[in-house]
C-alpha positions in Angstrom: 12.8 31.0 11.5 15.7 28.6 10.8 15.7 25.1 12.2 17.5 21.9 11.4 16.6 18.2 11.9 19.4 15.7 11.5 18.2 12.1 10.8 20.4 9.1 11.1 19.3 5.7 9.6 21.3 2.8 11.0 22.8 0.4 8.4 20.3 -2.5 8.7 17.3 -0.2 8.4 18.9 1.8 5.6 19.1 -1.2 3.4 15.6 -2.5 4.5 13.9 0.8 3.7 15.6 1.1 0.4 14.8 -2.5 -0.4 11.1 -1.7 0.3 11.4 1.3 -2.0 10.2 3.5 0.9 10.7 7.3 1.0 11.5 9.4 4.1 8.9 12.1 4.6 8.7 15.3 6.6 5.5 17.2 7.5 4.9 20.4 9.5 2.0 20.8 12.0 -0.5 23.6 11.4 -3.3 24.2 13.8 -3.6 20.8 15.5 -2.5 18.3 12.8 -0.2 17.1 10.1 -2.0 16.7 6.7 0.4 17.1 3.8 3.8 15.7 2.8 6.0 18.8 2.7 9.5 17.4 2.0 10.7 14.0 1.1 13.8 12.0 0.3 13.4 9.0 -1.9 15.2 5.6 -1.9 16.9 6.5 -5.2 18.3 9.9 -6.0 16.5 12.1 -8.6 17.5 15.3 -10.2 17.7 18.0 -7.5 16.6 15.6 -4.8 19.3 13.3 -3.3 18.2 10.0 -1.8 18.4 9.4 2.0 21.5 7.9 3.4 23.0 7.1 6.8 23.0 10.8 7.8 20.4 13.2 6.4 19.7 16.9 7.2 16.4 18.8 6.8 17.1 22.5 6.7 13.9 24.2 7.6 13.4 27.9 6.9 9.9 29.3 6.8 10.2 33.1 7.3 7.0 33.6 5.2 4.2 31.7 3.7 1.7 31.6 0.9 -2.1 30.8 1.1 -4.4 29.3 -1.4 -7.5 27.2 -1.4 -9.3 24.4 -3.2 -12.9 23.9 -4.0 -12.3 20.2 -4.7 -13.4 17.6 -2.1 -10.5 16.7 0.3 -11.4 13.2 1.4 -9.8 10.4 3.3 -7.7 8.4 0.9 -7.4 11.1 -1.6 -3.8 11.4 -3.0 -3.8 14.9 -4.5 -5.9 18.0 -4.6 -6.1 21.0 -6.9 -5.7 24.5 -5.8 -8.5 26.8 -6.8 -7.0 30.3 -6.7 -3.8 32.3 -7.1 -1.4 31.9 -4.2 -0.9 34.9 -2.0 2.4 35.7 -0.2 1.7 36.3 3.5 3.4 36.2 6.9 2.2 35.3 10.3 0.7 38.3 11.9 -1.0 39.3 8.6 -4.6 39.0 7.3 -6.2 38.7 3.9 -9.7 38.5 2.6 -10.8 35.8 0.2 -13.6 37.6 -1.7 -16.8 36.2 -3.2 -15.0 35.8 -6.5 -12.2 33.6 -5.0 -9.6 36.4 -5.1 -7.3 37.2 -2.2 -6.8 40.8 -1.2 -3.2 41.9 -0.5 -1.9 40.8 2.9 -2.0 43.4 5.6 -0.5 43.7 9.1 -2.7 43.8 12.2 -3.4 40.1 12.9 -2.3 37.8 15.7 1.5 37.5 15.6 1.5 33.6 15.5 -1.3 33.3 13.0 -2.3 33.7 9.4 -5.9 34.9 9.2 -8.2 34.5 6.2 -11.5 36.4 6.2 -13.5 34.1 3.9 -16.4 35.5 1.8 -16.3 32.6 -0.8 -19.3 30.3 -0.7 -19.2 26.4 -0.7 -16.7 26.0 2.1 -13.3 26.2 0.3 -10.5 24.3 1.9 -7.6 26.6 2.9 -4.1 25.7 2.0 -0.9 26.9 3.6 2.3 26.8 1.5 5.9 27.7 2.0 7.4 30.8 0.2 8.2 28.7 -2.8 4.6 27.5 -3.2 5.1 24.0 -1.9 2.1 22.7 0.1 2.6 22.5 3.8 -1.0 21.9 5.1 -4.6 21.7 3.9 -7.8 21.8 5.8 -9.0 18.3 5.1 -12.1 18.6 7.2 -15.1 20.8 6.5 -13.5 23.7 4.8 -14.0 27.4 5.6 -17.3 28.8 6.7 -18.1 32.5 5.9 -16.0 34.4 8.4 -12.5 34.2 9.8 -10.3 31.1 9.4 -7.1 30.8 11.4 -3.9 29.0 10.3 -1.3 28.6 13.1 2.0 27.1 11.9 3.7 25.1 14.7 7.3 24.3 15.2 6.5 20.6 15.3 7.5 18.2 12.6 6.6 14.6 11.8 9.0 12.1 10.2 8.2 8.6 8.8 9.0 6.1 6.1 6.3 5.1 3.6 5.3 4.1 0.1 6.3 6.6 -2.5 3.9 9.5 -2.6 4.1 12.9 -4.4 5.4 15.7 -2.3 2.5 18.0 -1.5 -0.1 15.2 -1.4 -2.2 14.2 1.5 -0.6 12.0 4.1 -1.9 8.5 4.2 -3.8 7.6 7.3 -2.3 4.2 7.8 1.2 5.3 9.0 3.2 2.8 11.0 6.1 4.2 12.9 6.6 7.9 13.1 8.3 10.5 15.3 7.3 14.0 16.1 10.0 16.5 16.7 9.3 19.8 18.6 11.7 22.7 17.8 12.6 26.2 18.9 13.8 28.9 16.6 17.4 28.4 15.5 17.5 24.9 17.0 19.0 21.7 15.7 17.7 18.4 16.8 18.9 14.9 16.0 16.9 11.7 15.8 17.9 8.1 14.7 16.0 5.3 13.1 17.8 2.4 14.7 18.5 -1.1 13.5 15.5 -2.4 15.5 13.2 -0.2 13.4 12.5 2.3 16.2 12.8 6.1 16.2 15.0 7.4 19.1 16.2 10.8 20.0 19.9 11.7 19.5 22.6 10.3 17.3 23.7 6.6 17.2 26.1 5.6 19.9 29.0 5.6 17.5 28.2 7.9 14.5 30.2 7.1 11.5 33.0 9.3 10.1 32.5 10.9 6.7 34.8 8.2 5.2 32.7 5.5 6.8 29.5 7.1 5.6 30.9 7.1 2.0 31.9 3.4 2.3 28.5 2.5 3.7 26.8 4.4 0.8 28.9 2.4 -1.6 28.0 -0.9 0.0 24.3 -0.1 0.0 24.4 1.1 -3.6 26.2 -2.1 -4.7 23.7 -4.3 -2.9 20.8 -2.5 -4.7 22.6 -2.6 -8.0 22.9 1.2 -8.2 25.9 3.4 -9.1 27.9 4.3 -6.0 
């Protein structure tokens, strides 16, 4: 599944969000909610992760997943959590058993095509975790954890975008989000959204998107205003 979200940030908000030292975050819905910061772009570029600018693209490819779990409490306000097992590669339509020792059996076909199924035999209600194929956390069950029996993880083609205080990618989403937008996608689809000068999320590109030359000039002006290298 390949999808793409293009995010424009108009000039006034581009400077305002960088002045606030806010990051731009992306989360993916699993089951019925968004729980974990999956991808992020910070206000200042770091090695391997460019900062957000006027035009930003999230390329989303999730042909397969990994599952894991944590025995640690996953509570409101918690920033991070620790995985308890060895991640297992798995795709939708496959099943695995988490045995009484906390070990996953190899993934097998035969499940529901849209779901990842875990037959849980581990006591103490472990919290299941869904990861992308690289092992980055996408979602964690932050409620009661798994009972003995079957747990279902259903990845959805819905994505949440927002600005917020700097958090580590893979950590739990803070509950006090201000403005956000949810983007629903189809396979192979590209969607465009804009954070406009008024500080509102709107669908589509700005009325007059900048050319590449104008984007570069805008980048240089913002960098200069923040005292960063252009």
